[in-house]
ZATIKOL-653527 format. One line per 8 residues: for each residue x, y, z of C-alpha. Coordinates in Angstrom, 3 decimals, padded with zeros to 6 digits, always signed. Layout:
X,Y,Z  ...
This chain:
+009.146,+007.639,-015.040  +011.566,+005.198,-016.027  +011.312,+001.939,-014.853  +010.030,-001.377,-016.599  +008.787,-003.981,-014.593  +009.627,-007.702,-015.419  +008.150,-010.350,-016.270  +004.647,-010.752,-014.380
+005.183,-007.985,-012.133  +003.422,-004.477,-011.895  +004.305,-001.143,-010.465  +001.574,+000.482,-008.642  +000.795,+004.007,-007.374  -001.063,+003.095,-003.643  -004.229,+005.551,-003.273  -003.928,+008.397,-000.417
-005.471,+006.926,+002.553  -008.165,+008.411,+004.463  -007.444,+011.035,+006.405  -010.796,+012.018,+007.831  -014.247,+009.961,+009.131  -017.327,+010.595,+007.393  -018.089,+012.601,+010.571  -015.713,+014.526,+010.374
-012.921,+013.136,+012.973  -009.332,+013.811,+011.852  -007.198,+009.995,+011.948  -003.720,+010.843,+012.786  -001.001,+009.003,+010.388  +000.176,+006.555,+013.099  -003.695,+004.753,+012.924  -004.401,+005.244,+009.040
-004.801,+002.034,+007.327  -002.267,+000.502,+004.598  -004.322,+001.803,+001.351  -005.420,-001.337,-000.695  -006.042,+000.226,-003.927  -004.409,+002.068,-006.445  -003.716,+002.993,-009.753  -001.443,+000.476,-012.222
+001.938,+002.866,-013.157  +003.622,-000.094,-015.571  +003.794,-003.501,-016.403  +006.498,-006.336,-017.369  +005.854,-008.743,-020.517  +004.091,-011.395,-018.697  +005.897,-014.842,-018.829  +005.232,-017.885,-021.124
+002.973,-019.514,-018.187  +001.064,-016.266,-017.983  +000.009,-013.490,-020.217  -000.240,-009.987,-018.469  -003.542,-009.136,-018.277  -003.100,-006.207,-016.294  -001.858,-002.460,-017.890  -001.125,+000.911,-017.369
-004.264,+002.980,-015.868  -006.186,+000.178,-014.272  -007.253,+000.309,-010.909  -006.309,-002.318,-008.296  -007.326,-004.074,-005.443  -004.635,-005.883,-003.375  -003.583,-007.828,-000.221  -002.960,-005.933,+002.792
+000.799,-007.108,+002.691  +001.895,-007.353,-000.629  +004.549,-005.950,-002.802  +007.408,-004.384,-002.098  +007.616,-000.682,-001.280  +009.621,+001.638,-003.028  +010.350,+005.662,-003.477  +010.486,+007.304,-007.006
+011.760,+010.913,-007.245  +010.240,+011.546,-003.412  +006.938,+009.323,-004.776  +006.008,+005.932,-002.901  +004.977,+003.047,-005.207  +004.236,-000.915,-004.708  +006.157,-003.230,-007.323  +004.320,-006.903,-007.336
+003.216,-009.870,-009.010  +000.401,-009.928,-011.172  -000.510,-012.882,-009.330  -000.821,-010.664,-005.748  -003.441,-008.343,-007.185  -006.697,-009.755,-006.174  -008.873,-007.296,-008.779  -009.857,-005.129,-011.164
-012.090,-002.007,-010.070
């Protein structure tokens, strides 16, 4: 990967949405919830007011509408500010 987020931004690979329920019902793509969990791929250096707490390979939770979706090498990622991340799992 040849991308380096700036300042307090992080690059996250969302986890795949569930395609089946516990009872085995298949969920169509149009009804799937946007995943709210992902893996941190790259982080910026932080700012003078806010140090970078996240590091690559952290699994995080983020808000439903957080970040900007980008596509690199055919794979979808989210880029967002560290403050949009809700928790580290």
